[in-house]
Structure formats: structure tokens, C-alpha cells
The first five atom37 places (N, CA, C, CB, O) and aatype in JSON, in Angstrom:
{
  "aatype": [12, 1, 15, 16, 19, 11, 7, 8, 10, 10, 15, 16, 0, 15, 0, 17, 10, 9, 19, 10, 0, 19, 10, 18, 19, 0, 19, 19, 17, 5, 18, 11, 16, 3, 7, 7, 11, 15, 6, 1, 7, 0, 16, 2, 2, 6, 7, 19, 16, 3, 12, 15, 7, 11, 16, 3, 19, 19, 11, 7, 1, 9, 11, 6, 0, 0, 7, 0, 10, 16, 7, 2, 6, 11, 10, 1, 0, 6, 7, 5, 16, 3, 5, 0, 19, 7, 6, 19, 11, 6, 0, 19, 5, 11, 19, 0, 7, 11, 19, 5, 16, 16, 0, 0, 11, 19, 19, 3, 11, 0, 11, 11, 15, 14, 11],
  "atom_mask": [
    [1, 1, 1, 1, 1],
    [1, 1, 1, 1, 1],
    [1, 1, 1, 1, 1],
    [1, 1, 1, 1, 1],
    [1, 1, 1, 1, 1],
    [1, 1, 1, 1, 1],
    [1, 1, 1, 0, 1],
    [1, 1, 1, 1, 1],
    [1, 1, 1, 1, 1],
    [1, 1, 1, 1, 1],
    [1, 1, 1, 1, 1],
    [1, 1, 1, 1, 1],
    [1, 1, 1, 1, 1],
    [1, 1, 1, 1, 1],
    [1, 1, 1, 1, 1],
    [1, 1, 1, 1, 1],
    [1, 1, 1, 1, 1],
    [1, 1, 1, 1, 1],
    [1, 1, 1, 1, 1],
    [1, 1, 1, 1, 1],
    [1, 1, 1, 1, 1],
    [1, 1, 1, 1, 1],
    [1, 1, 1, 1, 1],
    [1, 1, 1, 1, 1],
    [1, 1, 1, 1, 1],
    [1, 1, 1, 1, 1],
    [1, 1, 1, 1, 1],
    [1, 1, 1, 1, 1],
    [1, 1, 1, 1, 1],
    [1, 1, 1, 1, 1],
    [1, 1, 1, 1, 1],
    [1, 1, 1, 1, 1],
    [1, 1, 1, 1, 1],
    [1, 1, 1, 1, 1],
    [1, 1, 1, 0, 1],
    [1, 1, 1, 0, 1],
    [1, 1, 1, 1, 1],
    [1, 1, 1, 1, 1],
    [1, 1, 1, 1, 1],
    [1, 1, 1, 1, 1],
    [1, 1, 1, 0, 1],
    [1, 1, 1, 1, 1],
    [1, 1, 1, 1, 1],
    [1, 1, 1, 1, 1],
    [1, 1, 1, 1, 1],
    [1, 1, 1, 1, 1],
    [1, 1, 1, 0, 1],
    [1, 1, 1, 1, 1],
    [1, 1, 1, 1, 1],
    [1, 1, 1, 1, 1],
    [1, 1, 1, 1, 1],
    [1, 1, 1, 1, 1],
    [1, 1, 1, 0, 1],
    [1, 1, 1, 1, 1],
    [1, 1, 1, 1, 1],
    [1, 1, 1, 1, 1],
    [1, 1, 1, 1, 1],
    [1, 1, 1, 1, 1],
    [1, 1, 1, 1, 1],
    [1, 1, 1, 0, 1],
    [1, 1, 1, 1, 1],
    [1, 1, 1, 1, 1],
    [1, 1, 1, 1, 1],
    [1, 1, 1, 1, 1],
    [1, 1, 1, 1, 1],
    [1, 1, 1, 1, 1],
    [1, 1, 1, 0, 1],
    [1, 1, 1, 1, 1],
    [1, 1, 1, 1, 1],
    [1, 1, 1, 1, 1],
    [1, 1, 1, 0, 1],
    [1, 1, 1, 1, 1],
    [1, 1, 1, 1, 1],
    [1, 1, 1, 1, 1],
    [1, 1, 1, 1, 1],
    [1, 1, 1, 1, 1],
    [1, 1, 1, 1, 1],
    [1, 1, 1, 1, 1],
    [1, 1, 1, 0, 1],
    [1, 1, 1, 1, 1],
    [1, 1, 1, 1, 1],
    [1, 1, 1, 1, 1],
    [1, 1, 1, 1, 1],
    [1, 1, 1, 1, 1],
    [1, 1, 1, 1, 1],
    [1, 1, 1, 0, 1],
    [1, 1, 1, 1, 1],
    [1, 1, 1, 1, 1],
    [1, 1, 1, 1, 1],
    [1, 1, 1, 1, 1],
    [1, 1, 1, 1, 1],
    [1, 1, 1, 1, 1],
    [1, 1, 1, 1, 1],
    [1, 1, 1, 1, 1],
    [1, 1, 1, 1, 1],
    [1, 1, 1, 1, 1],
    [1, 1, 1, 0, 1],
    [1, 1, 1, 1, 1],
    [1, 1, 1, 1, 1],
    [1, 1, 1, 1, 1],
    [1, 1, 1, 1, 1],
    [1, 1, 1, 1, 1],
    [1, 1, 1, 1, 1],
    [1, 1, 1, 1, 1],
    [1, 1, 1, 1, 1],
    [1, 1, 1, 1, 1],
    [1, 1, 1, 1, 1],
    [1, 1, 1, 1, 1],
    [1, 1, 1, 1, 1],
    [1, 1, 1, 1, 1],
    [1, 1, 1, 1, 1],
    [1, 1, 1, 1, 1],
    [1, 1, 1, 1, 1],
    [1, 1, 1, 1, 1],
    [1, 1, 1, 1, 1]
  ],
  "atom_positions": [
    [[1.11, -6.1, -49.18], [-0.04, -6.41, -48.43], [0.42, -6.36, -47.03], [-0.68, -7.76, -48.81], [-0.32, -5.83, -46.2]],
    [[1.6, -6.86, -46.66], [2.04, -6.85, -45.29], [2.44, -5.42, -44.64], [3.22, -7.77, -45.23], [2.25, -5.14, -43.45]],
    [[3.01, -4.55, -45.58], [3.4, -3.28, -45.13], [2.13, -2.37, -44.88], [4.36, -2.67, -46.14], [2.18, -1.45, -44.07]],
    [[0.95, -2.66, -45.64], [-0.42, -2.05, -45.55], [-0.97, -2.31, -44.13], [-1.42, -2.69, -46.67], [-1.36, -1.38, -43.41]],
    [[-0.97, -3.6, -43.75], [-1.54, -4.1, -42.44], [-0.58, -3.49, -41.36], [-1.6, -5.81, -42.35], [-1.11, -3.05, -40.34]],
    [[0.63, -3.43, -41.48], [1.52, -2.87, -40.53], [1.2, -1.43, -40.25], [2.91, -3.01, -40.99], [1.11, -0.97, -39.12]],
    [[1.02, -0.77, -41.33], [0.78, 0.75, -41.43], [-0.55, 1.03, -40.75], [0.0, 0.0, 0.0], [-0.68, 2.0, -40.01]],
    [[-1.48, 0.23, -40.99], [-2.78, 0.43, -40.45], [-2.85, 0.18, -39.01], [-3.73, -0.39, -41.13], [-3.67, 0.8, -38.34]],
    [[-1.95, -0.78, -38.41], [-1.97, -1.03, -37.07], [-1.29, 0.02, -36.29], [-1.41, -2.28, -36.82], [-1.64, 0.35, -35.16]],
    [[-0.17, 0.59, -37.03], [0.5, 1.62, -36.4], [-0.51, 2.93, -36.29], [1.84, 1.91, -37.21], [-0.61, 3.6, -35.26]],
    [[-1.16, 3.16, -37.36], [-2.04, 4.42, -37.2], [-3.25, 4.03, -36.37], [-2.54, 5.05, -38.64], [-3.86, 4.98, -35.9]],
    [[-3.69, 2.87, -36.12], [-4.59, 2.62, -34.95], [-4.12, 2.69, -33.62], [-5.1, 1.43, -35.05], [-4.88, 2.97, -32.69]],
    [[-2.81, 2.44, -33.48], [-2.23, 2.55, -31.97], [-1.9, 3.93, -31.96], [-0.86, 1.59, -31.57], [-1.91, 4.46, -30.85]],
    [[-1.61, 4.64, -32.96], [-1.32, 6.34, -32.72], [-2.76, 6.85, -32.31], [-0.71, 7.29, -34.32], [-2.88, 7.61, -31.35]],
    [[-3.83, 6.44, -33.04], [-5.14, 6.98, -32.66], [-5.57, 6.8, -31.13], [-6.18, 6.32, -33.54], [-6.21, 7.65, -30.51]],
    [[-5.12, 5.57, -30.6], [-5.55, 5.25, -29.26], [-4.56, 5.99, -28.26], [-5.56, 3.66, -29.05], [-4.92, 6.27, -27.12]],
    [[-3.41, 6.25, -28.7], [-2.6, 7.08, -27.8], [-2.99, 8.45, -27.67], [-1.26, 7.08, -28.2], [-2.9, 9.03, -26.59]],
    [[-3.49, 9.08, -28.85], [-4.17, 10.35, -28.93], [-5.22, 10.5, -28.06], [-4.63, 10.6, -30.16], [-5.35, 11.47, -27.31]],
    [[-6.12, 9.41, -28.15], [-7.34, 9.33, -27.24], [-6.92, 9.29, -25.75], [-8.22, 8.02, -27.58], [-7.43, 10.07, -24.94]],
    [[-5.94, 8.34, -25.38], [-5.63, 8.24, -24.06], [-4.96, 9.69, -23.51], [-4.68, 6.99, -23.92], [-5.24, 10.12, -22.39]],
    [[-4.16, 10.3, -24.31], [-3.63, 11.47, -23.9], [-4.77, 12.64, -23.67], [-2.6, 11.85, -24.94], [-4.73, 13.46, -22.76]],
    [[-5.69, 12.54, -24.58], [-6.81, 13.58, -24.44], [-7.56, 13.32, -23.1], [-7.88, 13.49, -25.69], [-7.98, 14.23, -22.38]],
    [[-7.68, 11.94, -22.83], [-8.47, 11.7, -21.52], [-7.56, 12.23, -20.37], [-8.85, 10.06, -21.28], [-8.02, 12.97, -19.5]],
    [[-6.35, 11.87, -20.39], [-5.39, 12.47, -19.34], [-5.45, 14.0, -19.06], [-3.97, 12.18, -19.77], [-5.51, 14.5, -17.94]],
    [[-5.42, 14.59, -20.1], [-5.52, 16.17, -20.18], [-7.0, 16.54, -19.58], [-5.35, 16.76, -21.89], [-7.16, 17.47, -18.79]],
    [[-8.01, 15.74, -20.04], [-9.38, 16.11, -19.63], [-9.38, 15.88, -17.98], [-10.57, 15.12, -20.46], [-9.88, 16.74, -17.27]],
    [[-8.87, 14.86, -17.48], [-8.87, 14.59, -16.02], [-8.14, 15.64, -15.33], [-8.27, 13.25, -15.69], [-8.68, 16.12, -14.33]],
    [[-7.02, 16.07, -15.67], [-6.18, 17.06, -15.18], [-6.93, 18.55, -15.24], [-4.82, 17.0, -16.03], [-6.92, 19.38, -14.33]],
    [[-7.51, 18.68, -16.4], [-8.2, 20.15, -16.5], [-9.44, 20.08, -15.73], [-8.59, 20.64, -18.06], [-9.73, 21.13, -15.15]],
    [[-10.23, 19.1, -15.57], [-11.19, 18.88, -14.55], [-10.91, 19.24, -13.26], [-11.51, 17.68, -14.49], [-11.65, 19.97, -12.6]],
    [[-9.73, 18.71, -12.8], [-9.33, 18.88, -11.31], [-9.01, 20.45, -11.15], [-7.93, 17.89, -10.89], [-9.46, 21.11, -10.22]],
    [[-8.25, 20.94, -12.11], [-7.86, 22.33, -12.03], [-9.1, 23.18, -11.9], [-7.04, 22.75, -13.25], [-9.21, 24.01, -10.99]],
    [[-10.09, 22.95, -12.87], [-11.15, 23.94, -12.82], [-12.14, 23.73, -11.45], [-12.02, 23.82, -14.23], [-12.9, 24.62, -11.09]],
    [[-12.05, 22.54, -10.78], [-12.67, 22.17, -9.63], [-12.09, 23.03, -8.55], [-12.54, 20.71, -9.37], [-12.73, 23.08, -7.51]],
    [[-10.9, 23.78, -8.62], [-10.51, 24.6, -7.56], [-9.63, 23.88, -6.54], [0.0, 0.0, 0.0], [-9.38, 24.43, -5.47]],
    [[-9.13, 22.61, -6.85], [-8.2, 21.84, -6.2], [-8.91, 21.2, -4.94], [0.0, 0.0, 0.0], [-8.23, 20.92, -3.95]],
    [[-10.28, 20.95, -4.96], [-10.81, 20.29, -3.99], [-11.12, 18.9, -4.17], [-11.79, 20.89, -3.66], [-11.65, 18.5, -5.2]],
    [[-10.83, 18.15, -3.23], [-11.32, 16.66, -3.32], [-12.71, 16.42, -2.95], [-10.51, 15.77, -2.43], [-13.47, 17.32, -2.58]],
    [[-13.03, 15.2, -3.05], [-14.43, 14.79, -2.58], [-14.79, 15.2, -1.22], [-14.58, 13.32, -2.63], [-15.94, 15.55, -0.94]],
    [[-13.82, 15.16, -0.36], [-13.99, 15.47, 1.17], [-13.79, 16.79, 1.53], [-13.1, 14.72, 2.01], [-13.69, 17.06, 2.73]],
    [[-13.69, 17.82, 0.5], [-13.77, 19.25, 0.8], [-12.31, 19.64, 1.26], [0.0, 0.0, 0.0], [-12.13, 20.42, 2.2]],
    [[-11.3, 19.06, 0.58], [-10.0, 19.31, 1.01], [-9.49, 20.76, 0.82], [-9.15, 18.39, 0.33], [-10.02, 21.42, -0.07]],
    [[-8.56, 21.3, 1.54], [-7.87, 22.62, 1.03], [-6.97, 22.24, -0.16], [-6.94, 23.36, 2.22], [-6.7, 21.08, -0.48]],
    [[-6.52, 23.43, -0.82], [-5.72, 23.19, -1.95], [-4.55, 22.44, -1.87], [-5.41, 24.26, -2.46], [-4.2, 21.74, -2.82]],
    [[-3.83, 22.51, -0.73], [-2.66, 21.62, -0.44], [-2.99, 20.14, -0.41], [-2.06, 22.0, 0.88], [-2.33, 19.29, -1.0]],
    [[-3.97, 19.94, 0.27], [-4.51, 18.37, 0.6], [-5.09, 17.89, -0.78], [-5.87, 18.28, 1.91], [-4.97, 16.72, -1.13]],
    [[-5.68, 18.79, -1.53], [-6.1, 18.49, -2.89], [-5.15, 18.15, -3.87], [0.0, 0.0, 0.0], [-5.35, 17.25, -4.68]],
    [[-3.98, 18.9, -3.83], [-2.85, 18.54, -4.73], [-2.27, 17.12, -4.3], [-1.68, 19.69, -4.65], [-1.89, 16.31, -5.15]],
    [[-2.23, 16.9, -3.09], [-1.73, 15.45, -2.7], [-2.66, 14.3, -3.14], [-1.57, 15.33, -1.12], [-2.22, 13.22, -3.56]],
    [[-3.98, 14.6, -3.0], [-5.02, 13.77, -3.43], [-4.78, 13.56, -5.06], [-6.47, 14.47, -3.03], [-4.68, 12.44, -5.57]],
    [[-4.71, 14.57, -5.68], [-4.7, 14.51, -7.17], [-3.34, 14.08, -7.63], [-5.05, 15.9, -7.81], [-3.25, 13.68, -8.79]],
    [[-2.34, 14.1, -6.91], [-1.04, 13.45, -7.25], [-1.12, 11.97, -7.45], [-0.04, 13.7, -6.19], [-0.64, 11.41, -8.44]],
    [[-1.74, 11.36, -6.48], [-1.76, 9.87, -6.54], [-2.75, 9.53, -7.72], [0.0, 0.0, 0.0], [-2.54, 8.59, -8.49]],
    [[-3.9, 10.4, -7.8], [-4.87, 9.95, -8.89], [-4.16, 10.21, -10.14], [-6.3, 10.72, -8.86], [-4.31, 9.37, -11.03]],
    [[-3.4, 11.26, -10.37], [-2.74, 11.45, -11.69], [-1.67, 10.53, -11.91], [-2.21, 12.78, -11.85], [-1.43, 10.31, -13.1]],
    [[-0.93, 9.91, -11.03], [-0.06, 8.85, -11.22], [-0.83, 7.66, -11.54], [0.79, 8.65, -10.09], [-0.32, 6.9, -12.37]],
    [[-2.01, 7.32, -11.01], [-2.58, 6.2, -11.5], [-3.12, 6.26, -12.93], [-3.58, 5.86, -10.65], [-3.05, 5.31, -13.71]],
    [[-3.7, 7.58, -13.25], [-4.18, 7.8, -14.63], [-2.92, 7.7, -15.6], [-4.95, 9.27, -14.75], [-3.02, 7.11, -16.67]],
    [[-1.81, 8.25, -15.23], [-0.75, 8.33, -16.21], [-0.14, 6.82, -16.24], [0.38, 9.52, -15.79], [0.38, 6.37, -17.26]],
    [[-0.24, 6.21, -15.26], [0.27, 4.74, -15.29], [-0.6, 3.96, -16.36], [0.0, 0.0, 0.0], [-0.12, 3.33, -17.31]],
    [[-2.12, 4.12, -16.03], [-2.94, 3.47, -17.05], [-2.69, 3.67, -18.52], [-4.22, 3.84, -16.83], [-2.75, 2.8, -19.39]],
    [[-2.37, 5.08, -18.68], [-2.1, 5.56, -20.14], [-0.9, 4.95, -20.6], [-1.94, 7.11, -20.29], [-0.79, 4.52, -21.75]],
    [[0.14, 4.88, -19.6], [1.53, 4.27, -20.14], [1.37, 2.59, -20.42], [2.84, 4.56, -18.87], [1.91, 1.97, -21.33]],
    [[0.65, 2.15, -19.55], [0.5, 0.62, -19.62], [-0.3, 0.17, -20.95], [-0.31, 0.07, -18.26], [0.01, -0.82, -21.6]],
    [[-1.36, 1.0, -21.25], [-2.16, 0.93, -22.46], [-1.33, 1.18, -23.57], [-3.29, 1.86, -22.47], [-1.48, 0.41, -24.53]],
    [[-0.37, 2.2, -23.68], [0.33, 2.5, -24.68], [1.36, 1.41, -24.95], [0.86, 3.75, -24.47], [1.61, 1.04, -26.1]],
    [[1.91, 0.95, -23.92], [2.97, -0.04, -23.93], [2.29, -1.5, -24.55], [0.0, 0.0, 0.0], [2.91, -2.25, -25.29]],
    [[1.08, -1.69, -24.15], [0.37, -2.86, -24.65], [0.13, -2.73, -26.33], [-1.1, -2.97, -23.81], [0.3, -3.64, -27.14]],
    [[-0.29, -1.44, -26.61], [-0.73, -1.24, -28.04], [0.59, -1.27, -28.95], [-1.56, 0.22, -28.2], [0.62, -1.76, -30.08]],
    [[1.55, -0.74, -28.37], [2.87, -0.72, -29.28], [3.9, -2.01, -28.97], [3.75, 0.78, -28.95], [4.99, -2.18, -29.53]],
    [[3.37, -2.8, -28.05], [4.23, -3.96, -27.72], [5.59, -3.55, -27.08], [0.0, 0.0, 0.0], [6.61, -4.21, -27.26]],
    [[5.55, -2.42, -26.31], [6.8, -2.08, -25.65], [6.67, -2.53, -24.04], [7.09, -0.41, -25.84], [5.88, -1.97, -23.28]],
    [[7.37, -3.4, -23.73], [7.22, -4.04, -22.48], [7.62, -3.13, -21.34], [8.02, -5.28, -22.47], [6.98, -3.04, -20.3]],
    [[8.74, -2.44, -21.63], [9.33, -1.52, -20.83], [8.4, -0.48, -20.33], [10.38, -0.96, -21.5], [8.23, -0.28, -19.13]],
    [[7.72, 0.27, -21.4], [6.61, 1.29, -21.16], [5.53, 0.63, -20.34], [5.98, 1.84, -22.53], [5.05, 1.28, -19.42]],
    [[5.13, -0.51, -20.55], [3.99, -1.21, -19.98], [4.31, -1.4, -18.4], [3.75, -2.66, -20.77], [3.48, -1.19, -17.52]],
    [[5.64, -1.83, -18.17], [5.87, -1.98, -16.81], [6.05, -0.82, -15.88], [6.91, -2.71, -16.71], [5.87, -0.84, -14.67]],
    [[6.49, 0.32, -16.73], [6.53, 1.63, -16.16], [5.04, 2.0, -15.81], [7.23, 2.67, -17.16], [4.8, 2.5, -14.72]],
    [[4.16, 1.8, -16.62], [2.78, 2.13, -16.35], [2.22, 1.43, -15.13], [0.0, 0.0, 0.0], [1.51, 2.06, -14.34]],
    [[2.5, 0.19, -14.95], [2.16, -0.57, -13.74], [2.81, 0.0, -12.53], [2.55, -2.0, -13.88], [2.11, 0.17, -11.53]],
    [[4.06, 0.32, -12.52], [4.84, 1.02, -11.45], [4.08, 2.18, -11.1], [6.27, 1.42, -11.88], [3.7, 2.33, -9.94]],
    [[3.79, 3.08, -12.07], [3.25, 4.52, -11.87], [1.79, 4.1, -11.09], [3.03, 5.48, -13.52], [1.47, 4.66, -10.04]],
    [[1.07, 3.2, -11.65], [-0.26, 2.89, -10.92], [-0.05, 2.45, -9.4], [-1.02, 1.69, -11.72], [-0.85, 2.83, -8.54]],
    [[1.04, 1.64, -9.1], [1.08, 1.26, -7.8], [1.64, 2.44, -6.95], [1.89, 0.01, -7.68], [1.29, 2.55, -5.77]],
    [[2.55, 3.37, -7.54], [2.83, 4.5, -6.77], [1.73, 5.3, -6.46], [3.74, 5.25, -7.34], [1.66, 5.75, -5.31]],
    [[0.81, 5.58, -7.32], [-0.36, 6.45, -7.25], [-1.31, 5.91, -6.21], [0.0, 0.0, 0.0], [-1.89, 6.68, -5.45]],
    [[-1.49, 4.55, -6.16], [-2.42, 3.95, -5.13], [-1.78, 4.01, -3.71], [-2.76, 2.41, -5.51], [-2.47, 4.07, -2.69]],
    [[-0.39, 4.0, -3.72], [0.24, 4.11, -2.33], [-0.03, 5.53, -1.82], [1.86, 3.8, -2.35], [-0.46, 5.76, -0.69]],
    [[0.25, 6.48, -2.74], [0.0, 7.91, -2.22], [-1.43, 8.16, -1.81], [0.36, 8.96, -3.29], [-1.7, 8.88, -0.85]],
    [[-2.36, 7.55, -2.55], [-3.72, 7.74, -2.19], [-4.06, 7.19, -0.85], [-4.57, 7.16, -3.18], [-4.84, 7.71, -0.06]],
    [[-3.37, 6.03, -0.65], [-3.63, 5.25, 0.66], [-3.1, 6.14, 1.81], [-2.86, 3.74, 0.68], [-3.79, 6.39, 2.8]],
    [[-1.86, 6.6, 1.61], [-1.1, 7.5, 2.65], [-1.92, 8.65, 2.82], [0.38, 7.95, 2.21], [-2.12, 8.96, 4.0]],
    [[-2.46, 9.41, 1.88], [-3.36, 10.55, 2.05], [-4.59, 10.17, 2.85], [-3.78, 11.11, 0.69], [-5.0, 10.89, 3.75]],
    [[-5.14, 9.12, 2.55], [-6.42, 8.7, 3.27], [-6.16, 8.57, 4.81], [-6.96, 7.29, 2.68], [-6.9, 9.08, 5.65]],
    [[-4.97, 7.77, 5.11], [-4.52, 7.61, 6.55], [-4.28, 8.94, 7.07], [-3.23, 6.72, 6.72], [-4.84, 9.24, 8.12]],
    [[-3.52, 9.77, 6.51], [-3.28, 11.2, 7.08], [-4.49, 11.85, 7.3], [-2.46, 12.09, 6.19], [-4.61, 12.51, 8.33]],
    [[-5.49, 11.76, 6.41], [-6.73, 12.53, 6.62], [-7.4, 12.0, 7.85], [0.0, 0.0, 0.0], [-7.84, 12.78, 8.7]],
    [[-7.49, 10.63, 7.99], [-8.13, 10.13, 9.2], [-7.35, 10.57, 10.47], [-8.23, 8.57, 9.14], [-8.02, 11.03, 11.4]],
    [[-6.04, 10.48, 10.6], [-5.25, 10.96, 11.65], [-5.54, 12.53, 12.05], [-3.79, 10.74, 11.22], [-5.67, 12.95, 13.2]],
    [[-5.6, 13.27, 10.88], [-5.88, 14.76, 11.11], [-7.13, 14.93, 11.78], [-5.94, 15.58, 9.81], [-7.21, 15.66, 12.77]],
    [[-8.3, 14.17, 11.24], [-9.6, 14.32, 11.69], [-9.67, 13.92, 13.31], [-10.53, 13.41, 10.77], [-10.22, 14.6, 14.18]],
    [[-9.06, 12.81, 13.48], [-8.89, 12.32, 14.82], [-8.16, 13.29, 15.95], [-8.13, 11.07, 14.68], [-8.53, 13.51, 17.1]],
    [[-7.19, 13.71, 15.36], [-6.42, 14.7, 16.07], [-7.26, 15.94, 16.35], [-5.19, 15.05, 15.29], [-7.19, 16.48, 17.46]],
    [[-8.05, 16.43, 15.38], [-8.91, 17.68, 15.51], [-9.92, 17.49, 16.59], [-9.66, 18.03, 14.16], [-10.27, 18.37, 17.38]],
    [[-10.46, 15.97, 16.55], [-11.62, 15.66, 17.42], [-10.98, 15.74, 18.94], [-12.31, 14.08, 17.03], [-11.54, 16.34, 19.86]],
    [[-9.83, 15.1, 19.06], [-9.17, 15.14, 20.43], [-8.93, 16.51, 21.03], [-7.84, 14.46, 20.36], [-9.12, 16.74, 22.22]],
    [[-8.5, 17.42, 20.15], [-8.2, 18.85, 20.52], [-9.43, 19.47, 20.7], [-7.39, 19.63, 19.51], [-9.46, 20.31, 21.59]],
    [[-10.57, 19.25, 20.01], [-11.86, 19.8, 20.53], [-12.47, 19.45, 21.7], [-12.76, 19.59, 19.72], [-13.06, 20.22, 22.46]],
    [[-12.28, 18.1, 21.86], [-12.71, 17.66, 23.25], [-11.98, 18.16, 24.52], [-12.62, 16.23, 23.29], [-12.55, 18.43, 25.58]],
    [[-10.67, 18.24, 24.28], [-9.76, 18.77, 25.35], [-10.16, 20.19, 25.64], [-8.24, 18.72, 24.92], [-10.16, 20.54, 26.82]],
    [[-10.52, 21.09, 24.66], [-10.75, 22.4, 24.87], [-12.32, 22.42, 25.52], [-10.53, 23.23, 23.44], [-12.58, 23.3, 26.34]],
    [[-13.25, 21.54, 25.19], [-14.32, 21.57, 25.87], [-14.5, 21.0, 27.34], [-15.08, 21.06, 25.1], [-15.5, 21.22, 28.03]],
    [[-13.47, 20.28, 27.71], [-13.48, 19.57, 29.08], [-13.14, 20.74, 30.0], [-12.35, 18.27, 29.23], [-12.45, 21.72, 29.71]],
    [[-13.82, 20.46, 31.31], [-13.61, 21.5, 32.18], [-12.14, 21.37, 32.85], [-14.76, 21.5, 33.22], [-11.47, 20.33, 32.81]],
    [[-11.76, 22.52, 33.44], [-10.35, 22.6, 33.86], [-10.23, 22.42, 35.47], [-9.72, 24.04, 33.38], [-9.13, 22.45, 36.02]]
  ]
}
């Protein structure tokens, strides 16, 4: 009886891991078919940076969930770390985008000012 329950729990955990992996692949595939553009119309290079942070967050969620399902605390901690790294990357990209926008406005204003 005990081995049957344990086998059922392992097969359920495996099913969830497969679902999470498929979700991750779907997110990455959707990004790639979107042409590398983020919500704010970024170029390919900027889109890759944006997606890098998002990918880390999704990857971290998957790792954390897998660690929780399997009872692997190391994997769970890695997932939390990946999520934090992804959030930092997203924040840095957001700030860089604002700086770039502000710099472009200053340059445009300087070009329009009389000499």
C-alpha cells in the first residue's frame, strides 16, 4: 500500500514537471514568434534583454515549483534566486529604457534650439 501511494505521488509530481516545462517552452516560443519585440516596441537587442529577465523569472518559478513538488530544497532555493535575478534584470532594463528616452529628448531639444 505504501509503495503504491509513493508511486502515485511521484507520477503526479512528474506530470506537474512536464506541465511546467511545456509552459516554459510556450512562453519562449511565443516570444520568438513575436519577433523579439517587447510591449514598448523595443528593437531586437532590447527585446532580448527584456526577455532575459522574464525568462529568468519563469525559469525560477518552474524550478521553485519543481523543488516544492519533489521536496528538493536546493532546487527550490535556486528557483527563488533565479526569480530575483530576473526581477533585477527587468528593473535595470526599465531604468536603462527611461535613461535612453530622456537622452533622446535632450538631444532632440538641443537640435531644435537656435544657435
